[in-house]
C-alpha atoms as one frame of an Amber mdcrd trajectory, in Angstrom:
protein
  25.431  53.328 107.294  23.866  52.825 110.780  21.873  49.969 109.294  24.936
  48.111 108.395  26.460  48.891 111.664  23.207  47.200 113.379  23.715  44.307
 111.039  27.023  43.770 111.996  26.035  43.674 115.672  23.453  41.225 115.114
  25.794  38.800 113.198  28.160  39.283 116.105  25.634  38.335 118.587  24.589
  35.216 116.579  28.335  34.279 116.168  28.981  34.930 119.948  26.018  32.466
 120.767  27.229  29.969 118.575  30.873  30.125 120.017  32.402  31.920 117.023
  34.584  34.410 119.123  36.879  35.350 116.424  34.203  36.164 114.081  32.087
  37.901 116.596  34.963  40.219 117.439  35.508  41.090 114.066  32.185  41.942
 113.294  31.938  43.999 116.589  35.152  45.953 115.422  33.415  46.522 111.820
  30.181  47.798 113.411  32.193  50.200 115.696  34.195  51.610 112.594  30.943
  51.950 110.672  29.258  53.837 113.560  32.159  56.230 113.929  32.171  56.709
 110.059  28.626  57.521 110.103  28.770  59.986 112.990  31.723  61.806 111.514
  29.736  62.219 108.253  26.658  63.308 110.285  28.570  66.144 112.051  30.131
  67.172 108.719  27.030  67.306 106.810  25.225  68.866 109.811  27.990  71.867
 109.796  27.780  72.339 105.990  23.911  72.245 106.219  23.999  75.251 108.920
  26.384  77.038 106.999  24.500  76.823 103.523  21.474  77.761 105.429  22.926
  80.701 106.937  24.022  81.965 103.397  20.655  81.465 101.926  19.101  83.461
 104.968  21.644  86.338 104.246  20.706  86.367 100.660  17.135  86.356 101.361
  17.443  89.098 103.956  19.205  91.273 101.277  16.293  91.277  98.884
């Protein structure tokens, strides 16, 4: 998802160089949205991974 955000930023930069301000702004907004979604997913999966790791550790400690 971060890769898609970077691609959108490059497209926005190229569009801005050629004078397509509206297209450039749209791609910047898409890139920001993709980045925010990627960061939210990262945090969610990080928390889930930490919780799962704790349960595994507790299970191993009981044995």
